[in-house]
Each structure stands twice: as C-alpha cells, then as structure tokens.
N, C-alpha and C positions, 0 to 999 in steps of 0.2 A: 382692148386698152389695159386689162389684167398687166398683159405682157410690157408696157408701156410704164406704170408706175412702177413695176418689178424691175422696170430698167432704172427710177429712182432714188429708190428703196434703196440698193447697191450704192448710190454714192457714201452711205450711212461706214459700208465696209470698207471704204479704201483708205486707203495706209498709209499714204502721200497728198501732198497737197496740189500736185499735178497729176495725178489722180483721179482726184477727184476735180479739178477745174474740165482735164477735157471728157469727163463723161459727161458732166454736167454742157457742156457744149455740144459736145454731140448730142447730147438730145434737145438742144434749143434749137440748134442746126434741124432737126427732122419738123420739128416746129415752125418754124421760116426766120429763123432771128438769132443769125449765126455770129453775133454782138452779143456783149454782155457785158458792165459795172457792177460789180461787187464790193462792197467796205463798210468800216465801224462810220456812226456819222458821234457826233459831240457830244459824249456823255456828261454826266450830271459832275460838281465836284467828286464825289464820293464812292464815283464806281470806275475803276479801270481795269476795263479791259484789253485783252486781246488788240491790239489795232491794225488792221489790214487793210489794204483797197488793191484786189486784184481784177485786169478789164484785157482785154482783146482789141480795142479801136484802133481806127490809124492811126499810123500819126498824124494824119492833117486838122485831126481828131482833137488829140493830145496837144496839138500845137496852138490847135485856134483857142482850145477853150483857158488854156496859159495866157495866151497874147488877149484875148476881148476879155479877162478875166469873166467869163461865164460862173466861175464856181459863188459869186456876189449875182446872177443872177439865174441862178438854173430853176426853173419849174419845179424836176423833179426832187429837188435839194427840200425846196420849201415845203410840197405836199406830205415828204416821208416826215418831219417834222412836224409834220400841225396830223394827219390822218394816219389809219392803221390799214385802208384800203389798196388794196391791189387795182391802178387805175389802169387804160391807155394811154398811150400817148394824143388821141382822139379828144379821146375829153379831156385832157389837161387845155387841150389848143382853144376845144368849146366850152371853159372857166366849169366846167362840171368835175373838179375836182378841190382842188385848194384857191377852187375862186377867178376872178378872172386874171386875165395876164398881162402884166407890163408891156409894151414894145421891146421893152431888155430882153424879155423873159421869149415874145414870141419869135423876136430873131438868131436864138439859140435854136429853137427849135426847126426854122428855116432854117437852119443853115442844118443841121443835124439831116435833114430831108435830102439835102442838095449834095447829098455825100452817098443819100443810100439809105441814109439811119432814121427816120425820122416818124416809124411805127415801129408799135413795140408795149412794151407793158414796162410801168414803175409797180416795184411790191418795195413797200414798207418792212421793214423786219427788226417786230420787240420782244424783249427779254427780260429776264427776270430780271431784279435791282436798276432797272432802267435802262439798261443795255437796249440802245435803238443803235439799226445797220441797214443798209436799201442794198434792192439789189435791180438794176436796169436789163431788160431785152432788147435787140433792137435789131430792126431789119427794115427789106422793103416793102413793101405796101401787100396787103392792108394789115390793119389792128387784126389785137387778133381778141376772138369773138368770145362768150362767155365760158364754153368748157377749156380753151384754150388758156383763157384769162388763168382759170382755177387749177390749170397743171403747172403754165406758168409759176404760179404761187409756189404750190407742194413743193416743185424745181427749185428754187429761191431759200423757200424754210431747210431744206431739208440741206442745201451744199452750204450754206453760209453755219449749219451749225456745226458741221465736221470740219471744217475750214477754223471752223473758231476754236475745235478740239486740236487740232494738230498743228496748228496756230500758238495756242497758247505750252502744246507743250513741246514744239521747236520751240519756243522761249523757255521753255526752265531747263531743258539739255542745253541751251551754252548758257547759262549762268553756270551749272553746273561743273561744264567743262573751265569757263574763263575761273570760278575758283579755286580749279584742282590746277590750277595753271599758275596762278597767283596770289590764291590763301583767298578765302572770305573776307570781303569785303560787306560794311552798314552802310545805305543812306543816309544823313542828316538823321529824314524824318523814323526811318525804321530803328537806328539810334534810340533815339530818343523815344518810341515806343519799349523799347529793347530795357531801357535804364527804369523806368515805368516800371515793366513787369518784374524786372531784378527787385525792385521795391517791395515788391508786393502788392499792386495797384490789381484790379480786377477791370477787363475791357473796360467794362461799364467806366470806372475811373480813371481808367489810362486819357479816355476820350473826354471823359469832362476837364482835365486835367492838362492839357493840349489844345481843346478845342477841334477835336473831332468828332465822326459821328464813333458809333463802334463797330459799325461794317469795315471804317477806313483802320481803325484797330488792327482787328481779323485781320485786312487784306495784309495789313506791312509785320505782322507775326508771319503772318505763313510763308510770305516772304523771306524774311531772314531765317526762318526753320531751313526752308529748300538753301536757302545758300551754304548754312551751316549746315546739310546732310541730317538735319536733328526729327526723330520722330514724334515729340513733340513740341509743347512750349517749355517746359523745365526743364528740358536738355537743350535747348535753343540757348537758354537766357546760362544757363552751365557752361556754355562751350563760349559762347560768348568772352563772359569773365578769364573763362583758363585765356585765352586769345589775347584779350587786350583790346579789346573791341568798346568795351561798351567805361 
C-alpha cells in the first residue's frame, strides 16, 4: 500500500503533461480502470483558471457523446456540480449520488456499459476561489469498493493539481513567446484595468469603477504584468505607457 501511495505522490514531480497522464493512467490500470476523463468545469464569473480537458476514451464514445448531446444529460457532470463526494457509477445509477436519474441520464450510462466503460468512479474536484473540475475513471465490472474509491480520489486530486500547474505554466510561456515575436498587446479589459492603475486607483477602487471584483482586477493586472515582462504593478504601468498601450 505504501508503494502505491508513493506512485501517486510521484505524479506531483512530473515535469510534463504527458508524464502526468501516463503515470496516472498506469496507476488507474492497476486498479482496474484503464480509461479516464479529467477536465475543468464552468467557473464563477470572477475566476478564470487554466481551462483543460484530457481523456483517453475510445472514439466511439467521443462520437456518440457529441451526436447524442450527452453533455446535456451527463449525470457525472450533474453530480460534480452539486456534491464534493466521490461516488461509483453504481451509486449514480441507483440514485444514491445526485438523486434519481432521468431516462436520458440512464441511457448515457447504459451506453457506457455497452462499450465496457460503465463501471468506475466520479470524483468532483474543488479548489480555491470557486475552482471546479471533475475526474472519472472507467472500466469493466465491478465498481470500486470503498478503499479503491478513496485511492482513486487521491489519484484524481493529485493528477488534477499537477495538470493545472503545468497547463498554467504552458499558457504563460506561450504568452511570453507571442509577446516576444509580435510585441506585447493588452486585451480591452486589461487596458481598462491598467489605465485605472495609471490613474492611481487601488485594486478595490478599480473594481468599483469597472464593476468587477477585486480578485478579477488582480487577475487582469497579473496578466498584463506577465505580457509586459514586468516584475510588479508599477513597472507594468510605466512599460504600458511607454509602449503607448494605454
């Protein structure tokens, strides 16, 4: 058991997205669930995390999911938006997770079973500032027992956290490369926030002026600072002014 937890812990040391997914899948395979989906869910209006979705589901699942609009009737998504409790697919089907399922929701799980992906676990993932994501593990029968469900939950949490870190860093590198080639540009909202900062307003005052939260103000200032290769807010404002971006 100690060795298995060490395997999960090692995920947080992986330096690439591919390495994270590969190590996580190999661990899930040992538990009997070779397929997975993991991705962010819609967030609140004031939180903009790195947005990503990863999966290794078969093509027939992806095609059918799109053709039948399963995103509208997916009980795993309904559960992940209403509860933080990890559950098995059996619990979902029996109405022991997010309540009784509709015919459409039962139909989606029936299709999953028909292609050997109808058993496994749904792990809702929650973080700071309203962050939400979901990780599902799929495989043949049976559903995980309580110890396996706990292990899959830990696997999901560790994997999602490392993917979020690496994906965010990847986006930041892409932004820096783009700025180096084309010169920095600011979005309309970043320009609004930086103009208010130039005028000497605090983050709270900027939020009042623009009708957004202080957290969103900080988000836009950090984005602008990154694009301008500035170490702090003051330097970012001076750089933006010198480059005639404000």
